[in-house]
Structures are given as C-alpha cells and as structure tokens.
C-alpha positions in Angstrom: -3.7 -3.4 -4.2 -6.3 -3.6 -1.4 -9.1 -4.2 -3.9 -7.1 -6.9 -5.7 -6.5 -8.8 -2.4 -10.1 -8.5 -1.4 -11.2 -9.8 -4.8 -8.8 -12.7 -5.1 -8.2 -13.8 -1.5 -11.1 -15.9 -0.4 -9.7 -16.0 3.1 -9.8 -12.2 3.5 -11.0 -11.6 7.0 -11.0 -7.8 7.1 -14.3 -6.0 6.8 -13.9 -2.3 6.9 -17.6 -1.3 6.5 -17.9 -1.0 10.3 -15.2 1.6 10.6 -16.5 5.1 11.1 -14.5 8.3 10.8 -15.1 10.0 14.2 -13.9 13.3 12.8 -15.1 13.6 9.2 -13.4 16.3 7.3 -10.3 16.3 9.6 -7.6 15.4 7.1 -4.6 16.4 9.3 -1.8 18.7 8.4 -1.1 17.3 4.9 -4.7 18.1 4.0 -4.1 21.8 4.6 -1.3 22.2 2.1 1.5 20.6 0.2 3.7 18.0 1.8 7.0 19.0 3.4 10.2 17.9 1.5 11.1 15.4 4.3 7.6 13.8 4.0 8.0 13.5 0.2 11.4 11.9 0.6 10.1 9.5 3.3 7.1 8.5 1.1 9.3 8.1 -2.0 11.7 5.9 -0.1 8.9 3.8 1.4 7.3 3.4 -2.1 10.7 2.3 -3.6 11.2 -0.2 -0.8 7.8 -1.7 -1.4 8.4 -1.8 -5.2 11.8 -3.4 -4.8 10.4 -6.1 -2.4 7.6 -6.8 -4.7 10.0 -7.1 -7.7 12.4 -9.5 -5.7 9.4 -11.6 -4.7 8.2 -11.8 -8.3 11.6 -12.7 -9.6 12.0 -15.4 -7.0 8.5 -16.8 -7.9 9.1 -16.8 -11.6 12.6 -18.3 -11.3 11.2 -21.0 -8.9 8.6 -22.2 -11.3 10.4 -21.7 -14.6 8.5 -18.7 -16.0 11.5 -16.6 -16.8 
C-alpha cells in the first residue's frame, strides 16, 4: 500500500530516507518468538477493520460514479 501511494500520489510529502534505526537488530518481543494469541487476534481484527473500510469506500466510489 505504501509503495502504491508513493508511486501514484504526486503530493506525497513523506521522505523516509532520513530515518535511521538507532538500535539495529532490536526487533522487540515479537522478533524473539511467535506472537501471543491476543496479539494475533488484535492484528486480525485490525486487518479486518481496514479491509472492511476499504471495501465500503470502494463500493461508495463505484456506486457514486456508476461503475457497478
């Protein structure tokens, strides 16, 4: 998604090349093993919310311009 926005949004103002990882190799707790069940459920829920919002937005767009 990020790459698509950067490629197709001429007004993109974000330039991430100046960001430096101050602790390279430090990936946090999830980097040391599998995710906890609560984390998986939270991530799944968030993913589903994003997908649903994108679908509703797409449906509204296509209905508004007669593409359906």
